[in-house]
gemmi code that builds the backbone of each chain (N, CA, C; Angstrom):
import gemmi

chains = {
    "A": [
        ("ASP", (-6.386, 17.473, -5.231), (-6.122, 16.153, -4.637), (-6.035, 15.093, -5.738)),
        ("VAL", (-5.150, 14.132, -5.499), (-5.029, 13.019, -6.424), (-6.275, 12.154, -6.336)),
        ("LYS", (-6.753, 11.729, -7.499), (-7.901, 10.854, -7.500), (-7.543, 9.606, -8.294)),
        ("VAL", (-7.642, 8.458, -7.621), (-7.475, 7.170, -8.280), (-8.818, 6.466, -8.194)),
        ("THR", (-9.369, 6.155, -9.356), (-10.716, 5.597, -9.399), (-10.674, 4.169, -9.929)),
        ("GLN", (-11.237, 3.262, -9.153), (-11.388, 1.883, -9.602), (-12.825, 1.669, -10.030)),
        ("SER", (-12.999, 0.917, -11.096), (-14.294, 0.876, -11.767), (-15.389, 0.257, -10.919)),
        ("SER", (-15.051, -0.681, -10.032), (-16.083, -1.337, -9.229), (-15.624, -1.458, -7.788)),
        ("ARG", (-16.534, -1.305, -6.838), (-16.202, -1.584, -5.437), (-16.368, -3.059, -5.125)),
        ("TYR", (-17.400, -3.672, -5.729), (-17.676, -5.087, -5.521), (-17.937, -5.731, -6.872)),
        ("LEU", (-17.418, -6.959, -7.022), (-17.572, -7.673, -8.282), (-17.673, -9.154, -7.989)),
        ("VAL", (-18.638, -9.814, -8.630), (-18.796, -11.250, -8.474), (-18.728, -11.876, -9.860)),
        ("LYS", (-17.822, -12.827, -10.022), (-17.635, -13.488, -11.311), (-17.585, -14.994, -11.101)),
        ("ARG", (-17.647, -15.727, -12.214), (-17.620, -17.184, -12.146), (-16.254, -17.715, -12.564)),
        ("THR", (-15.944, -18.872, -12.048), (-14.699, -19.564, -12.406), (-14.590, -19.684, -13.918)),
        ("GLY", (-13.393, -19.379, -14.436), (-13.149, -19.498, -15.863), (-13.430, -18.241, -16.665)),
        ("GLU", (-14.139, -17.295, -16.083), (-14.426, -16.054, -16.806), (-13.162, -15.207, -16.952)),
        ("LYS", (-13.142, -14.382, -17.964), (-12.104, -13.369, -18.116), (-12.609, -12.117, -17.414)),
        ("VAL", (-11.804, -11.597, -16.494), (-12.241, -10.488, -15.651), (-11.325, -9.282, -15.873)),
        ("PHE", (-11.953, -8.132, -16.015), (-11.206, -6.889, -16.203), (-11.449, -5.965, -15.009)),
        ("LEU", (-10.365, -5.509, -14.387), (-10.464, -4.482, -13.351), (-9.785, -3.229, -13.902)),
        ("GLU", (-10.529, -2.126, -13.850), (-10.027, -0.890, -14.446), (-9.639, 0.122, -13.386)),
        ("CYS", (-8.612, 0.892, -13.682), (-8.132, 1.912, -12.750), (-7.745, 3.151, -13.558)),
        ("VAL", (-8.214, 4.305, -13.098), (-7.913, 5.566, -13.762), (-7.409, 6.569, -12.734)),
        ("GLN", (-6.328, 7.276, -13.079), (-5.831, 8.341, -12.206), (-5.806, 9.655, -12.966)),
        ("ASP", (-5.997, 10.745, -12.222), (-6.193, 12.032, -12.873), (-5.041, 13.003, -12.634)),
        ("MET", (-3.885, 12.510, -12.188), (-2.797, 13.425, -11.828), (-1.556, 13.250, -12.677)),
        ("ASP", (-1.693, 12.623, -13.846), (-0.569, 12.521, -14.771), (0.628, 11.772, -14.160)),
        ("HIS", (0.341, 10.802, -13.303), (1.403, 10.022, -12.677), (2.005, 9.034, -13.661)),
        ("GLU", (3.339, 8.893, -13.585), (4.003, 7.963, -14.497), (3.778, 6.511, -14.076)),
        ("ASN", (3.779, 6.274, -12.756), (3.773, 4.907, -12.233), (2.374, 4.486, -11.801)),
        ("MET", (2.019, 3.266, -12.142), (0.761, 2.699, -11.656), (0.998, 1.256, -11.215)),
        ("PHE", (0.204, 0.831, -10.243), (0.445, -0.444, -9.567), (-0.872, -1.170, -9.334)),
        ("TRP", (-0.801, -2.498, -9.355), (-1.908, -3.331, -8.899), (-1.416, -4.239, -7.784)),
        ("TYR", (-2.182, -4.223, -6.677), (-1.913, -5.072, -5.531), (-3.134, -5.949, -5.261)),
        ("ARG", (-2.881, -7.087, -4.609), (-3.987, -7.783, -3.974), (-3.715, -7.838, -2.477)),
        ("GLN", (-4.804, -7.775, -1.712), (-4.697, -7.735, -0.261), (-5.486, -8.886, 0.322)),
        ("ASP", (-4.819, -9.706, 1.102), (-5.454, -10.845, 1.764), (-5.147, -10.788, 3.251)),
        ("PRO", (-6.092, -11.201, 4.096), (-5.876, -11.127, 5.557), (-4.600, -11.835, 5.971)),
        ("GLY", (-3.803, -11.162, 6.783), (-2.574, -11.745, 7.301), (-1.392, -11.700, 6.344)),
        ("LEU", (-1.649, -11.266, 5.103), (-0.565, -11.231, 4.103), (-0.218, -9.815, 3.675)),
        ("GLY", (-0.968, -8.849, 4.107), (-0.692, -7.479, 3.699), (-1.004, -7.265, 2.226)),
        ("LEU", (-0.324, -6.302, 1.620), (-0.493, -6.015, 0.198), (0.650, -6.653, -0.573)),
        ("ARG", (0.285, -7.342, -1.635), (1.296, -7.963, -2.474), (1.177, -7.421, -3.884)),
        ("LEU", (2.326, -7.073, -4.465), (2.348, -6.433, -5.770), (2.175, -7.462, -6.879)),
        ("ILE", (1.210, -7.201, -7.755), (0.940, -8.114, -8.872), (1.729, -7.668, -10.100)),
        ("TYR", (1.471, -6.451, -10.541), (2.154, -5.853, -11.683), (2.267, -4.358, -11.443)),
        ("PHE", (3.222, -3.744, -12.129), (3.271, -2.299, -12.134), (3.729, -1.814, -13.500)),
        ("SER", (3.526, -0.525, -13.712), (3.856, 0.086, -14.996), (4.472, 1.451, -14.736)),
        ("TYR", (5.572, 1.747, -15.421), (6.243, 3.025, -15.226), (6.093, 3.946, -16.430)),
        ("ASP", (5.382, 3.469, -17.451), (5.153, 4.296, -18.628), (4.091, 3.602, -19.483)),
        ("VAL", (3.557, 4.350, -20.419), (2.563, 3.756, -21.321), (3.172, 2.560, -22.042)),
        ("LYS", (2.399, 1.484, -22.112), (2.779, 0.238, -22.772), (3.923, -0.492, -22.087)),
        ("MET", (4.412, 0.029, -20.972), (5.484, -0.650, -20.235), (4.877, -1.337, -19.019)),
        ("LYS", (5.349, -2.531, -18.710), (4.859, -3.246, -17.546), (5.991, -4.091, -16.972)),
        ("GLU", (5.901, -4.322, -15.688), (6.868, -5.152, -14.982), (6.114, -6.077, -14.045)),
        ("LYS", (6.582, -7.308, -13.934), (5.976, -8.238, -12.989), (6.332, -7.836, -11.564)),
        ("GLY", (5.346, -8.028, -10.707), (5.590, -7.855, -9.291), (5.923, -9.193, -8.645)),
        ("ASP", (5.437, -9.375, -7.430), (5.771, -10.583, -6.676), (4.863, -11.768, -6.987)),
        ("ILE", (3.635, -11.499, -7.436), (2.670, -12.581, -7.661), (1.935, -12.383, -8.988)),
        ("PRO", (2.633, -12.420, -10.142), (1.970, -12.134, -11.409), (1.196, -13.305, -12.029)),
        ("GLU", (1.379, -14.507, -11.486), (0.801, -15.678, -12.125), (-0.721, -15.592, -12.158)),
        ("GLY", (-1.278, -15.836, -13.323), (-2.731, -15.808, -13.487), (-3.291, -14.442, -13.837)),
        ("TYR", (-2.408, -13.454, -13.912), (-2.827, -12.076, -14.198), (-2.054, -11.518, -15.394)),
        ("SER", (-2.657, -10.545, -16.059), (-1.940, -9.726, -17.024), (-2.432, -8.296, -16.860)),
        ("VAL", (-1.743, -7.364, -17.507), (-2.108, -5.952, -17.379), (-2.022, -5.283, -18.742)),
        ("SER", (-2.644, -4.124, -18.789), (-2.612, -3.330, -20.013), (-2.551, -1.860, -19.636)),
        ("ARG", (-1.640, -1.143, -20.318), (-1.584, 0.307, -20.112), (-1.401, 0.967, -21.484)),
        ("GLU", (-2.547, 1.265, -22.098), (-2.561, 1.885, -23.418), (-2.525, 3.407, -23.328)),
        ("LYS", (-3.014, 3.953, -22.231), (-2.975, 5.393, -21.992), (-2.369, 5.647, -20.613)),
        ("LYS", (-1.774, 6.804, -20.459), (-1.048, 7.100, -19.222), (-1.954, 7.036, -18.000)),
        ("GLU", (-3.207, 7.449, -18.155), (-4.071, 7.553, -16.991), (-4.777, 6.257, -16.620)),
        ("ARG", (-4.671, 5.237, -17.442), (-5.467, 4.026, -17.238), (-4.592, 2.782, -17.170)),
        ("PHE", (-4.856, 1.954, -16.157), (-4.091, 0.715, -15.962), (-5.090, -0.378, -15.642)),
        ("SER", (-5.139, -1.392, -16.485), (-6.131, -2.454, -16.350), (-5.471, -3.741, -15.879)),
        ("LEU", (-6.142, -4.418, -14.983), (-5.714, -5.744, -14.519), (-6.663, -6.768, -15.104)),
        ("ILE", (-6.092, -7.834, -15.682), (-6.895, -8.852, -16.359), (-6.634, -10.200, -15.713)),
        ("LEU", (-7.713, -10.855, -15.316), (-7.650, -12.231, -14.867), (-8.058, -13.075, -16.064)),
        ("GLU", (-7.106, -13.770, -16.652), (-7.346, -14.448, -17.934), (-8.414, -15.535, -17.817)),
        ("SER", (-8.366, -16.294, -16.749), (-9.350, -17.348, -16.492), (-9.506, -17.428, -14.980)),
        ("ALA", (-10.513, -16.728, -14.482), (-10.628, -16.536, -13.035), (-10.735, -17.867, -12.288)),
        ("SER", (-10.072, -17.899, -11.139), (-10.165, -19.079, -10.276), (-10.532, -18.631, -8.862)),
        ("THR", (-11.027, -19.559, -8.072), (-11.520, -19.197, -6.735), (-10.407, -18.634, -5.857)),
        ("ASN", (-9.163, -19.038, -6.096), (-8.073, -18.510, -5.267), (-7.684, -17.076, -5.634)),
        ("GLN", (-8.391, -16.517, -6.599), (-8.195, -15.106, -6.916), (-9.252, -14.218, -6.263)),
        ("THR", (-10.092, -14.813, -5.457), (-11.004, -14.036, -4.632), (-10.179, -13.222, -3.644)),
        ("SER", (-10.349, -11.907, -3.699), (-9.480, -11.046, -2.891), (-9.930, -9.602, -3.028)),
        ("MET", (-9.240, -8.745, -2.271), (-9.378, -7.304, -2.430), (-8.256, -6.842, -3.361)),
        ("TYR", (-8.604, -6.083, -4.406), (-7.610, -5.583, -5.347), (-7.525, -4.062, -5.231)),
        ("LEU", (-6.285, -3.599, -5.098), (-6.048, -2.168, -4.921), (-5.147, -1.656, -6.034)),
        ("CYS", (-5.549, -0.532, -6.599), (-4.757, 0.148, -7.611), (-4.110, 1.372, -6.974)),
        ("ALA", (-2.908, 1.717, -7.418), (-2.221, 2.898, -6.897), (-1.445, 3.573, -8.017)),
        ("SER", (-1.136, 4.847, -7.791), (-0.295, 5.577, -8.747), (0.671, 6.459, -7.982)),
        ("SER", (1.766, 6.827, -8.650), (2.745, 7.716, -8.011), (3.555, 8.442, -9.072)),
        ("LEU", (4.138, 9.535, -8.647), (5.064, 10.281, -9.489), (6.450, 9.681, -9.396)),
        ("THR", (7.235, 9.899, -10.431), (8.668, 9.628, -10.365), (9.357, 10.971, -10.240)),
        ("VAL", (9.771, 11.297, -9.034), (10.404, 12.593, -8.801), (11.628, 12.371, -7.933)),
        ("GLY", (12.767, 12.758, -8.412), (13.962, 12.663, -7.597), (14.193, 11.260, -7.099)),
        ("ARG", (14.563, 11.102, -5.846), (14.853, 9.785, -5.302), (13.842, 9.366, -4.267)),
        ("GLY", (12.670, 9.928, -4.329), (11.482, 9.207, -3.929), (10.842, 9.359, -2.608)),
        ("ASN", (10.430, 10.568, -2.253), (9.530, 10.638, -1.123), (8.084, 10.716, -1.566)),
        ("GLN", (7.850, 10.415, -2.827), (6.486, 10.486, -3.328), (5.683, 9.280, -2.875)),
        ("PRO", (4.576, 9.493, -2.177), (3.775, 8.350, -1.760), (2.996, 7.783, -2.936)),
        ("GLN", (2.569, 6.558, -2.793), (1.605, 6.008, -3.727), (0.208, 6.421, -3.257)),
        ("HIS", (-0.631, 6.762, -4.228), (-2.009, 7.141, -3.939), (-2.915, 6.010, -4.399)),
        ("PHE", (-3.829, 5.612, -3.533), (-4.610, 4.409, -3.782), (-6.058, 4.728, -4.139)),
        ("GLY", (-6.635, 3.818, -4.905), (-8.072, 3.815, -5.103), (-8.777, 3.167, -3.925)),
        ("ASP", (-10.093, 3.090, -4.005), (-10.895, 2.557, -2.902), (-10.901, 1.034, -2.833)),
        ("GLY", (-10.363, 0.389, -3.856), (-10.305, -1.065, -3.844), (-11.512, -1.715, -4.508)),
        ("THR", (-11.299, -2.913, -5.022), (-12.371, -3.745, -5.583), (-12.368, -5.072, -4.847)),
        ("ARG", (-13.487, -5.385, -4.217), (-13.624, -6.705, -3.570), (-14.181, -7.667, -4.614)),
        ("LEU", (-13.323, -8.568, -5.061), (-13.668, -9.510, -6.122), (-13.930, -10.889, -5.537)),
        ("SER", (-15.068, -11.441, -5.877), (-15.413, -12.813, -5.469), (-15.544, -13.666, -6.717)),
        ("ILE", (-14.859, -14.794, -6.713), (-14.941, -15.745, -7.820), (-15.682, -16.985, -7.312)),
        ("LEU", (-16.811, -17.267, -7.942), (-17.644, -18.386, -7.474), (-17.449, -19.640, -8.324)),
    ],
    "B": [
        ("ALA", (13.008, -13.282, 2.020), (13.100, -12.809, 3.408), (12.120, -11.651, 3.593)),
        ("GLN", (11.506, -11.621, 4.767), (10.552, -10.561, 5.053), (11.298, -9.247, 5.151)),
        ("LYS", (10.864, -8.257, 4.386), (11.571, -6.984, 4.400), (10.950, -6.011, 5.386)),
        ("ILE", (9.661, -6.141, 5.614), (8.955, -5.288, 6.563), (8.231, -6.199, 7.551)),
        ("THR", (8.472, -5.986, 8.826), (7.856, -6.821, 9.856), (7.038, -5.963, 10.810)),
        ("GLN", (5.765, -6.304, 10.897), (4.896, -5.686, 11.894), (4.435, -6.809, 12.809)),
        ("THR", (4.935, -6.818, 14.022), (4.745, -7.961, 14.915), (3.447, -7.917, 15.690)),
        ("GLN", (2.748, -6.794, 15.665), (1.515, -6.639, 16.434), (0.314, -6.810, 15.514)),
        ("PRO", (-0.345, -7.954, 15.540), (-1.522, -8.103, 14.682), (-2.659, -7.173, 15.116)),
        ("GLY", (-2.744, -6.909, 16.445), (-3.799, -6.038, 16.946), (-3.328, -5.247, 18.148)),
        ("MET", (-3.859, -4.023, 18.252), (-3.534, -3.170, 19.395), (-4.817, -2.493, 19.871)),
        ("PHE", (-4.902, -2.320, 21.191), (-6.035, -1.626, 21.783), (-5.526, -0.395, 22.518)),
        ("VAL", (-6.278, 0.685, 22.416), (-5.909, 1.902, 23.137), (-7.185, 2.639, 23.511)),
        ("GLN", (-7.117, 3.346, 24.622), (-8.269, 4.167, 25.002), (-8.155, 5.538, 24.362)),
        ("GLU", (-9.320, 6.087, 24.089), (-9.379, 7.430, 23.521), (-8.516, 8.381, 24.345)),
        ("LYS", (-7.845, 9.294, 23.634), (-6.986, 10.335, 24.211), (-5.611, 9.841, 24.635)),
        ("GLU", (-5.386, 8.532, 24.646), (-4.057, 8.032, 24.982), (-3.196, 7.961, 23.719)),
        ("ALA", (-1.878, 7.857, 23.929), (-0.950, 7.667, 22.816), (-0.733, 6.183, 22.587)),
        ("VAL", (-0.405, 5.823, 21.346), (-0.147, 4.420, 21.011), (1.013, 4.360, 20.024)),
        ("THR", (1.828, 3.312, 20.162), (2.958, 3.094, 19.259), (2.749, 1.800, 18.483)),
        ("LEU", (2.832, 1.901, 17.175), (2.722, 0.734, 16.293), (4.116, 0.422, 15.758)),
        ("ASP", (4.526, -0.826, 15.930), (5.904, -1.201, 15.633), (6.107, -1.578, 14.170)),
        ("CYS", (7.283, -1.262, 13.667), (7.680, -1.642, 12.319), (9.191, -1.793, 12.287)),
        ("THR", (9.668, -2.956, 11.867), (11.095, -3.122, 11.612), (11.276, -3.494, 10.154)),
        ("TYR", (12.434, -3.179, 9.610), (12.662, -3.385, 8.187), (14.053, -3.974, 7.973)),
        ("ASP", (14.230, -4.489, 6.783), (15.508, -5.109, 6.446), (15.902, -4.657, 5.045)),
        ("THR", (17.040, -4.018, 4.930), (17.544, -3.607, 3.625), (19.037, -3.402, 3.705)),
        ("SER", (19.699, -3.613, 2.567), (21.122, -3.296, 2.462), (21.334, -2.037, 1.624)),
        ("ASP", (20.236, -1.485, 1.130), (20.293, -0.260, 0.347), (20.466, 0.921, 1.304)),
        ("PRO", (21.488, 1.771, 1.132), (21.671, 2.890, 2.064), (20.620, 3.986, 1.878)),
        ("SER", (19.946, 3.973, 0.735), (18.973, 5.007, 0.441), (17.598, 4.367, 0.320)),
        ("TYR", (16.721, 4.709, 1.235), (15.397, 4.107, 1.236), (14.410, 5.055, 1.904)),
        ("GLY", (13.154, 4.761, 1.723), (12.107, 5.562, 2.344), (11.120, 4.667, 3.054)),
        ("LEU", (10.546, 5.178, 4.108), (9.580, 4.423, 4.899), (8.263, 5.189, 4.952)),
        ("PHE", (7.175, 4.483, 4.768), (5.846, 5.085, 4.689), (4.919, 4.374, 5.664)),
        ("TRP", (3.969, 5.110, 6.180), (2.865, 4.527, 6.938), (1.551, 4.906, 6.251)),
        ("TYR", (0.679, 3.889, 6.156), (-0.645, 4.072, 5.587), (-1.692, 3.614, 6.588)),
        ("LYS", (-2.851, 4.239, 6.505), (-4.015, 3.860, 7.319), (-5.085, 3.312, 6.389)),
        ("GLN", (-5.708, 2.218, 6.775), (-6.800, 1.654, 5.983), (-8.034, 1.474, 6.862)),
        ("PRO", (-8.991, 2.396, 6.796), (-10.247, 2.219, 7.536), (-11.027, 1.031, 6.976)),
        ("SER", (-12.114, 0.699, 7.659), (-12.909, -0.463, 7.232), (-13.501, -0.273, 5.840)),
        ("SER", (-13.604, 0.950, 5.386), (-14.132, 1.223, 4.047), (-13.171, 0.801, 2.939)),
        ("GLY", (-11.901, 0.595, 3.274), (-10.990, -0.013, 2.311), (-9.925, 0.869, 1.697)),
        ("GLU", (-10.139, 2.177, 1.639), (-9.132, 3.001, 0.969), (-7.861, 3.106, 1.809)),
        ("MET", (-6.731, 3.194, 1.144), (-5.428, 3.346, 1.814), (-5.084, 4.824, 1.857)),
        ("ILE", (-4.830, 5.322, 3.052), (-4.566, 6.742, 3.240), (-3.122, 6.925, 3.677)),
        ("PHE", (-2.363, 7.700, 2.919), (-0.983, 7.978, 3.264), (-0.924, 8.871, 4.502)),
        ("LEU", (-0.089, 8.492, 5.484), (0.011, 9.242, 6.728), (1.311, 10.023, 6.857)),
        ("ILE", (2.459, 9.340, 6.628), (3.727, 9.960, 6.996), (4.865, 9.263, 6.278)),
        ("TYR", (5.925, 10.012, 6.021), (7.094, 9.505, 5.303), (8.375, 9.851, 6.069)),
        ("GLN", (9.333, 8.896, 6.029), (10.665, 9.131, 6.610), (11.715, 8.664, 5.612)),
        ("GLY", (12.624, 9.527, 5.240), (13.718, 9.142, 4.374), (14.912, 8.671, 5.188)),
        ("SER", (15.711, 7.786, 4.615), (16.823, 7.198, 5.368), (17.887, 8.231, 5.728)),
        ("TYR", (17.948, 9.313, 4.975), (18.946, 10.338, 5.253), (18.383, 11.517, 6.047)),
        ("ASP", (17.101, 11.447, 6.360), (16.502, 12.549, 7.133), (17.081, 12.578, 8.538)),
        ("GLN", (17.476, 13.757, 8.966), (18.115, 13.893, 10.272), (17.115, 13.884, 11.411)),
        ("GLN", (15.914, 14.370, 11.116), (14.907, 14.464, 12.171), (13.790, 13.468, 11.931)),
        ("ASN", (13.167, 13.056, 13.012), (11.990, 12.189, 12.896), (10.848, 12.970, 12.258)),
        ("ALA", (10.128, 12.300, 11.360), (9.012, 12.953, 10.683), (7.823, 13.123, 11.617)),
        ("THR", (7.108, 14.220, 11.425), (5.865, 14.452, 12.171), (4.825, 15.016, 11.210)),
        ("GLU", (3.570, 14.591, 11.420), (2.444, 15.115, 10.650), (1.255, 15.176, 11.597)),
        ("GLY", (1.036, 16.337, 12.181), (-0.086, 16.470, 13.108), (0.067, 15.555, 14.306)),
        ("ARG", (-0.909, 14.662, 14.510), (-0.841, 13.732, 15.653), (0.030, 12.515, 15.384)),
        ("TYR", (0.546, 12.410, 14.167), (1.388, 11.260, 13.807), (2.856, 11.656, 13.874)),
        ("SER", (3.654, 10.807, 14.454), (5.103, 10.988, 14.403), (5.746, 9.629, 14.186)),
        ("LEU", (6.941, 9.680, 13.643), (7.644, 8.451, 13.324), (8.890, 8.390, 14.190)),
        ("ASN", (9.008, 7.344, 14.973), (10.184, 7.123, 15.815), (11.175, 6.288, 15.012)),
        ("PHE", (12.096, 6.976, 14.337), (13.020, 6.346, 13.401), (14.327, 6.058, 14.107)),
        ("GLN", (14.649, 4.767, 14.234), (15.918, 4.360, 14.829), (16.676, 3.553, 13.787)),
        ("LYS", (17.550, 4.255, 13.072), (18.194, 3.685, 11.892), (19.068, 2.484, 12.239)),
        ("ALA", (19.825, 2.584, 13.312), (20.730, 1.484, 13.675), (19.955, 0.222, 14.024)),
        ("ARG", (18.770, 0.388, 14.576), (17.930, -0.752, 14.941), (16.996, -1.147, 13.820)),
        ("LYS", (17.016, -0.385, 12.728), (16.137, -0.629, 11.579), (14.684, -0.705, 12.031)),
        ("SER", (14.296, 0.314, 12.779), (12.901, 0.365, 13.182), (12.309, 1.733, 12.839)),
        ("ALA", (11.036, 1.738, 12.544), (10.331, 2.961, 12.142), (8.924, 2.906, 12.719)),
        ("ASN", (8.828, 3.106, 14.004), (7.546, 2.951, 14.687), (6.684, 4.198, 14.534)),
        ("LEU", (5.399, 3.979, 14.342), (4.431, 5.075, 14.228), (3.853, 5.371, 15.607)),
        ("VAL", (3.889, 6.623, 15.982), (3.298, 7.053, 17.246), (2.090, 7.927, 16.934)),
        ("ILE", (0.962, 7.537, 17.480), (-0.258, 8.345, 17.344), (-0.543, 8.946, 18.719)),
        ("SER", (-0.555, 10.243, 18.788), (-0.833, 10.894, 20.070), (-2.320, 11.190, 20.172)),
        ("ALA", (-2.817, 11.256, 21.391), (-4.208, 11.638, 21.643), (-5.168, 10.896, 20.723)),
        ("SER", (-5.209, 9.582, 20.844), (-6.015, 8.737, 19.954), (-7.472, 9.181, 19.919)),
        ("GLN", (-8.055, 9.022, 18.737), (-9.470, 9.333, 18.532), (-10.182, 8.078, 18.032)),
        ("LEU", (-11.508, 8.047, 18.210), (-12.254, 6.873, 17.752), (-12.044, 6.624, 16.257)),
        ("GLY", (-11.892, 7.689, 15.511), (-11.687, 7.569, 14.068), (-10.330, 7.005, 13.679)),
        ("ASP", (-9.457, 6.824, 14.651), (-8.155, 6.205, 14.367), (-8.259, 4.685, 14.279)),
        ("SER", (-9.393, 4.117, 14.648), (-9.575, 2.663, 14.536), (-9.477, 2.266, 13.072)),
        ("ALA", (-8.507, 1.426, 12.750), (-8.228, 1.070, 11.355), (-7.078, 0.072, 11.323)),
        ("MET", (-6.780, -0.413, 10.112), (-5.538, -1.157, 9.877), (-4.450, -0.147, 9.529)),
        ("TYR", (-3.240, -0.411, 10.004), (-2.099, 0.449, 9.717), (-0.991, -0.395, 9.098)),
        ("PHE", (-0.491, 0.097, 7.976), (0.548, -0.620, 7.245), (1.821, 0.222, 7.173)),
        ("CYS", (2.929, -0.435, 7.437), (4.250, 0.132, 7.230), (4.753, -0.357, 5.873)),
        ("ALA", (5.457, 0.495, 5.145), (5.954, 0.116, 3.820), (7.314, 0.751, 3.586)),
        ("MET", (8.097, 0.118, 2.742), (9.443, 0.603, 2.447), (9.664, 0.677, 0.939)),
        ("ARG", (10.362, 1.718, 0.536), (10.808, 1.844, -0.844), (12.330, 1.841, -0.825)),
        ("GLU", (12.914, 0.855, -1.536), (14.361, 0.829, -1.708), (14.662, 1.573, -2.994)),
        ("VAL", (15.306, 2.706, -2.885), (15.435, 3.608, -4.021), (16.194, 2.963, -5.176)),
        ("ASP", (17.195, 2.168, -4.860), (18.015, 1.602, -5.923), (17.298, 0.530, -6.735)),
        ("THR", (16.158, 0.044, -6.249), (15.422, -0.921, -7.057), (14.668, -0.212, -8.165)),
        ("GLY", (14.539, 1.076, -8.068), (13.870, 1.835, -9.122), (12.379, 1.641, -9.141)),
        ("PHE", (11.737, 2.335, -10.031), (10.321, 2.150, -10.318), (9.408, 2.455, -9.137)),
        ("GLN", (9.928, 3.029, -8.084), (9.066, 3.511, -6.996), (8.233, 2.399, -6.352)),
        ("LYS", (8.736, 1.183, -6.333), (7.976, 0.090, -5.726), (7.969, 0.198, -4.217)),
        ("LEU", (6.872, -0.228, -3.617), (6.770, -0.322, -2.166), (6.618, -1.775, -1.752)),
        ("VAL", (7.232, -2.110, -0.614), (7.023, -3.409, 0.019), (6.292, -3.160, 1.328)),
        ("PHE", (5.185, -3.882, 1.539), (4.331, -3.633, 2.693), (4.495, -4.708, 3.762)),
        ("GLY", (4.278, -4.310, 5.013), (4.133, -5.266, 6.090), (2.731, -5.839, 6.098)),
        ("THR", (2.482, -6.732, 7.070), (1.189, -7.412, 7.135), (0.130, -6.613, 7.876)),
        ("GLY", (0.543, -5.517, 8.496), (-0.419, -4.609, 9.097), (-0.689, -4.862, 10.566)),
        ("THR", (-1.167, -3.812, 11.240), (-1.608, -3.875, 12.632), (-3.001, -3.264, 12.703)),
        ("ARG", (-3.920, -4.004, 13.318), (-5.276, -3.465, 13.487), (-5.351, -2.728, 14.814)),
        ("LEU", (-5.669, -1.456, 14.758), (-5.795, -0.627, 15.954), (-7.263, -0.420, 16.274)),
        ("LEU", (-7.597, -0.650, 17.528), (-8.958, -0.388, 17.992), (-8.902, 0.634, 19.112)),
        ("VAL", (-9.600, 1.739, 18.916), (-9.641, 2.797, 19.918), (-10.983, 2.722, 20.624)),
        ("SER", (-10.929, 2.592, 21.943), (-12.176, 2.471, 22.714), (-12.476, 3.770, 23.467)),
        ("PRO", (-13.784, 4.040, 23.687), (-14.158, 5.294, 24.380), (-13.716, 5.264, 25.841)),
    ],
}
model = gemmi.Model(1)
for chain_id, residues in chains.items():
    chain = gemmi.Chain(chain_id)
    for i, (resn, *xyz) in enumerate(residues, 1):
        res = gemmi.Residue()
        res.name, res.seqid = resn, gemmi.SeqId(i, " ")
        for name, pos in zip(("N", "CA", "C"), xyz):
            atom = gemmi.Atom()
            atom.name, atom.element = name, gemmi.Element(name[0])
            atom.pos, atom.b_iso = gemmi.Position(*pos), 0.0
            res.add_atom(atom)
        chain.add_residue(res)
    model.add_chain(chain)
structure = gemmi.Structure()
structure.add_model(model)
structure.setup_entities()
């Protein structure tokens, strides 16, 4: 089974702090994704990566950056945390195979609170 | 423009009954895929079922089936014989193949509550 592991289930940080959310997958997937989930808005894509050191902006990249130094690890960075970044953050990974019936596999999520 | 629309914020069903969760989509890409995910209160997203735009038959996975009506751009999830453990949020998502990179666009979700 695919395993996507997020480093924390719950995290509380202060405004202005630099925050790191870590995600590791164990299935050699090329693609990795970071989403945030807010009530009534569904999942919105922040950033994704299709290869080591490669990254692409999603729909809401402002205030975030990412790092992918190794294939299995994709980090989301909040450069200077703000209260409007309080949310549920979900990491996912997927294979690139053919023209795409491969599902994304998700971690358990990190509930981040910025005080 | 909203690409995935789930118009039912909440649905109620009694145990053992069937329930249909609605999903409509918007794309001009002839090649696309549609996914349904379940999110229990614990938070993890669980992949349920996939339908490709060129698939001739509706997808089925156990108690889950997808009512795919291509001309109407709808991909409704049907859960047969509901169980208490089916209570969760359900998300419809679409992948437009020509955009590359395996990105998914999600709807806002439907909360299903199964009562005894």
